[in-house]
One Martini backbone bead per residue (centre of mass of N, CA, C, O) as a GRO file, in nm:
protein
  217
    1UNK     BB    1   6.802  12.269   9.371
    2UNK     BB    2   6.834  12.050   9.151
    3UNK     BB    3   6.665  11.954   8.842
    4UNK     BB    4   6.575  11.702   8.688
    5UNK     BB    5   6.620  11.539   8.362
    6UNK     BB    6   6.425  11.391   8.085
    7UNK     BB    7   6.256  11.164   7.953
    8UNK     BB    8   5.909  11.131   7.832
    9UNK     BB    9   5.563  10.997   7.877
   10UNK     BB   10   5.258  11.030   7.803
   11UNK     BB   11   4.953  10.944   7.819
   12UNK     BB   12   4.794  10.730   7.604
   13UNK     BB   13   4.494  10.846   7.674
   14UNK     BB   14   4.529  11.107   7.773
   15UNK     BB   15   4.542  11.362   7.959
   16UNK     BB   16   4.553  11.319   8.282
   17UNK     BB   17   4.741  11.203   8.523
   18UNK     BB   18   4.708  10.920   8.761
   19UNK     BB   19   5.005  10.825   8.711
   20UNK     BB   20   5.349  10.737   8.810
   21UNK     BB   21   5.665  10.663   8.643
   22UNK     BB   22   5.998  10.580   8.749
   23UNK     BB   23   6.299  10.576   8.582
   24UNK     BB   24   6.611  10.410   8.687
   25UNK     BB   25   6.918  10.412   8.596
   26UNK     BB   26   7.232  10.321   8.529
   27UNK     BB   27   7.553  10.312   8.505
   28UNK     BB   28   7.637  10.515   8.227
   29UNK     BB   29   7.366  10.624   8.164
   30UNK     BB   30   7.028  10.720   8.074
   31UNK     BB   31   6.699  10.794   8.024
   32UNK     BB   32   6.694  10.631   7.743
   33UNK     BB   33   6.733  10.334   7.848
   34UNK     BB   34   6.406  10.303   7.965
   35UNK     BB   35   6.169  10.456   7.815
   36UNK     BB   36   6.064  10.222   7.617
   37UNK     BB   37   5.896  10.071   7.839
   38UNK     BB   38   5.640  10.247   7.817
   39UNK     BB   39   5.502  10.111   7.576
   40UNK     BB   40   5.436   9.849   7.729
   41UNK     BB   41   5.305   9.961   7.996
   42UNK     BB   42   5.072  10.133   7.860
   43UNK     BB   43   4.877   9.894   7.804
   44UNK     BB   44   4.808   9.895   8.141
   45UNK     BB   45   4.896  10.228   8.169
   46UNK     BB   46   4.725  10.478   8.018
   47UNK     BB   47   4.733  10.702   8.280
   48UNK     BB   48   5.050  10.725   8.251
   49UNK     BB   49   5.340  10.896   8.352
   50UNK     BB   50   5.667  10.892   8.215
   51UNK     BB   51   5.987  10.896   8.385
   52UNK     BB   52   6.355  10.955   8.280
   53UNK     BB   53   6.604  11.046   8.451
   54UNK     BB   54   6.892  11.190   8.485
   55UNK     BB   55   7.144  11.165   8.653
   56UNK     BB   56   7.331  11.412   8.835
   57UNK     BB   57   7.605  11.262   8.740
   58UNK     BB   58   7.889  11.211   8.604
   59UNK     BB   59   8.062  10.957   8.491
   60UNK     BB   60   8.370  10.810   8.646
   61UNK     BB   61   8.382  10.528   8.433
   62UNK     BB   62   8.310  10.714   8.180
   63UNK     BB   63   8.280  10.927   7.887
   64UNK     BB   64   7.974  10.876   7.962
   65UNK     BB   65   7.710  10.955   8.126
   66UNK     BB   66   7.556  10.855   8.439
   67UNK     BB   67   7.524  10.905   8.804
   68UNK     BB   68   7.427  10.868   9.137
   69UNK     BB   69   7.700  10.718   9.216
   70UNK     BB   70   7.992  10.605   9.310
   71UNK     BB   71   8.190  10.284   9.215
   72UNK     BB   72   8.501  10.284   9.258
   73UNK     BB   73   8.422  10.254   9.568
   74UNK     BB   74   8.266   9.964   9.734
   75UNK     BB   75   8.243  10.065   9.995
   76UNK     BB   76   7.979  10.103  10.195
   77UNK     BB   77   8.033  10.391  10.305
   78UNK     BB   78   8.055  10.522  10.022
   79UNK     BB   79   7.775  10.442   9.916
   80UNK     BB   80   7.612  10.579  10.135
   81UNK     BB   81   7.713  10.865  10.082
   82UNK     BB   82   7.620  10.876   9.784
   83UNK     BB   83   7.313  10.814   9.823
   84UNK     BB   84   7.264  11.054  10.024
   85UNK     BB   85   7.330  11.273   9.810
   86UNK     BB   86   7.107  11.185   9.590
   87UNK     BB   87   6.827  11.162   9.731
   88UNK     BB   88   6.733  11.466   9.749
   89UNK     BB   89   6.723  11.504   9.442
   90UNK     BB   90   6.506  11.294   9.384
   91UNK     BB   91   6.291  11.400   9.583
   92UNK     BB   92   6.257  11.675   9.448
   93UNK     BB   93   6.153  11.565   9.180
   94UNK     BB   94   5.911  11.413   9.285
   95UNK     BB   95   5.770  11.648   9.431
   96UNK     BB   96   5.736  11.826   9.183
   97UNK     BB   97   5.554  11.622   9.017
   98UNK     BB   98   5.331  11.579   9.221
   99UNK     BB   99   5.242  11.875   9.229
  100UNK     BB  100   5.187  11.911   8.923
  101UNK     BB  101   4.970  11.651   8.926
  102UNK     BB  102   4.814  11.608   9.193
  103UNK     BB  103   4.978  11.386   9.361
  104UNK     BB  104   5.079  11.083   9.523
  105UNK     BB  105   5.265  10.819   9.624
  106UNK     BB  106   5.035  10.606   9.556
  107UNK     BB  107   5.077  10.703   9.233
  108UNK     BB  108   5.359  10.543   9.248
  109UNK     BB  109   5.636  10.409   9.051
  110UNK     BB  110   5.933  10.201   9.035
  111UNK     BB  111   6.201  10.162   8.783
  112UNK     BB  112   6.491   9.968   8.810
  113UNK     BB  113   6.850   9.964   8.716
  114UNK     BB  114   7.068   9.868   8.918
  115UNK     BB  115   7.144  10.156   9.048
  116UNK     BB  116   6.840  10.230   9.029
  117UNK     BB  117   6.749  10.018   9.235
  118UNK     BB  118   6.906  10.129   9.473
  119UNK     BB  119   6.754  10.398   9.474
  120UNK     BB  120   6.464  10.300   9.500
  121UNK     BB  121   6.501  10.150   9.772
  122UNK     BB  122   6.604  10.387   9.934
  123UNK     BB  123   6.385  10.607   9.883
  124UNK     BB  124   6.096  10.469   9.897
  125UNK     BB  125   6.144  10.356  10.204
  126UNK     BB  126   6.172  10.690  10.302
  127UNK     BB  127   5.911  10.788  10.254
  128UNK     BB  128   5.616  10.918  10.396
  129UNK     BB  129   5.486  10.743  10.162
  130UNK     BB  130   5.363  10.491   9.995
  131UNK     BB  131   5.401  10.336   9.725
  132UNK     BB  132   5.290  10.102   9.506
  133UNK     BB  133   5.589  10.036   9.367
  134UNK     BB  134   5.880   9.811   9.314
  135UNK     BB  135   6.095   9.768   9.025
  136UNK     BB  136   6.379   9.545   9.019
  137UNK     BB  137   6.678   9.536   8.824
  138UNK     BB  138   6.986   9.426   8.886
  139UNK     BB  139   7.028   9.470   9.203
  140UNK     BB  140   7.041   9.637   9.534
  141UNK     BB  141   7.081   9.660   9.888
  142UNK     BB  142   7.162   9.933  10.063
  143UNK     BB  143   7.212   9.922  10.385
  144UNK     BB  144   7.027   9.711  10.558
  145UNK     BB  145   7.099   9.785  10.861
  146UNK     BB  146   6.952  10.078  10.842
  147UNK     BB  147   6.645  10.026  10.773
  148UNK     BB  148   6.498   9.971  11.043
  149UNK     BB  149   6.538  10.291  11.133
  150UNK     BB  150   6.433  10.424  10.829
  151UNK     BB  151   6.170  10.310  10.787
  152UNK     BB  152   5.832  10.430  10.653
  153UNK     BB  153   5.755  10.198  10.437
  154UNK     BB  154   5.548   9.926  10.246
  155UNK     BB  155   5.592   9.837   9.957
  156UNK     BB  156   5.581   9.672   9.679
  157UNK     BB  157   5.807   9.404   9.557
  158UNK     BB  158   6.008   9.348   9.255
  159UNK     BB  159   6.263   9.109   9.177
  160UNK     BB  160   6.514   9.099   8.914
  161UNK     BB  161   6.753   8.832   8.803
  162UNK     BB  162   7.037   8.723   8.669
  163UNK     BB  163   7.227   8.418   8.699
  164UNK     BB  164   7.475   8.569   8.504
  165UNK     BB  165   7.567   8.803   8.668
  166UNK     BB  166   7.880   9.017   8.652
  167UNK     BB  167   7.807   9.291   8.813
  168UNK     BB  168   7.558   9.201   8.984
  169UNK     BB  169   7.509   8.982   9.199
  170UNK     BB  170   7.271   8.741   9.225
  171UNK     BB  171   7.270   8.733   9.547
  172UNK     BB  172   7.142   9.018   9.592
  173UNK     BB  173   6.846   8.937   9.576
  174UNK     BB  174   6.817   8.745   9.823
  175UNK     BB  175   6.929   8.944  10.026
  176UNK     BB  176   6.715   9.163   9.988
  177UNK     BB  177   6.465   8.990  10.044
  178UNK     BB  178   6.534   8.913  10.336
  179UNK     BB  179   6.547   9.201  10.450
  180UNK     BB  180   6.258   9.288  10.369
  181UNK     BB  181   6.098   9.054  10.503
  182UNK     BB  182   6.199   9.122  10.798
  183UNK     BB  183   6.011   9.405  10.751
  184UNK     BB  184   5.733   9.331  10.611
  185UNK     BB  185   5.783   9.304  10.302
  186UNK     BB  186   5.649   9.264   9.988
  187UNK     BB  187   5.816   8.997   9.810
  188UNK     BB  188   5.924   8.936   9.474
  189UNK     BB  189   6.083   8.686   9.267
  190UNK     BB  190   6.307   8.667   8.967
  191UNK     BB  191   6.462   8.424   8.764
  192UNK     BB  192   6.693   8.473   8.502
  193UNK     BB  193   6.777   8.243   8.290
  194UNK     BB  194   7.094   8.312   8.149
  195UNK     BB  195   7.121   8.601   8.254
  196UNK     BB  196   7.266   8.883   8.279
  197UNK     BB  197   7.301   9.227   8.261
  198UNK     BB  198   6.950   9.257   8.258
  199UNK     BB  199   6.648   9.233   8.050
  200UNK     BB  200   6.373   9.038   8.010
  201UNK     BB  201   6.066   8.950   7.887
  202UNK     BB  202   5.959   8.817   8.145
  203UNK     BB  203   6.022   9.053   8.332
  204UNK     BB  204   5.836   9.251   8.189
  205UNK     BB  205   5.574   9.092   8.217
  206UNK     BB  206   5.573   9.077   8.526
  207UNK     BB  207   5.598   9.384   8.575
  208UNK     BB  208   5.339   9.470   8.437
  209UNK     BB  209   5.144   9.312   8.626
  210UNK     BB  210   5.246   9.424   8.892
  211UNK     BB  211   5.174   9.723   8.843
  212UNK     BB  212   4.878   9.692   8.784
  213UNK     BB  213   4.802   9.558   9.058
  214UNK     BB  214   4.916   9.777   9.246
  215UNK     BB  215   4.731  10.012   9.141
  216UNK     BB  216   4.454   9.843   9.202
  217UNK     BB  217   4.474   9.794   9.526
   0.00000   0.00000   0.00000
């Protein structure tokens, strides 16, 4: 199976990593899109190694960039098929790095944007052991009806979404939160007032504290 690659940032404190954070980018982007968040997060996570892999497939809706799965046809069955195809590739990457660093899922957090949030929620909730946290920006929960039978763990989740998002509907956040809460998952939400499809400074600040607290719990 292919092994993903992309930019990374070693622990700011030096030495061996005690935690891992995986940044999962959105459609048509690449690992460079989110890796700079590591500079901010490293202020409270100095022993963390940050990884930002390029998604496995070339974007079929743009002349550049990558995608986790196609969104040309947004019928739910097609998205489920696409995310199920990508999930083993991401899991293989995660397993490889956990083994390399001699760490376990509880030492991991995911930070997703848009389609990357969809991937984080799909994969992390089906891993054999709970990660520390999932921080999702401007995303959605794919196939919530399937999750009740496929859920294997309940990490803490923070969802952030701009109320002016014209790419992934703002309503996707509350829908995801309701579905996750119905399965007894600890979910916090943040409404970014006036924000479109993006990440604002308050969302980063909240996410930073959320990850710090989740790793310390």
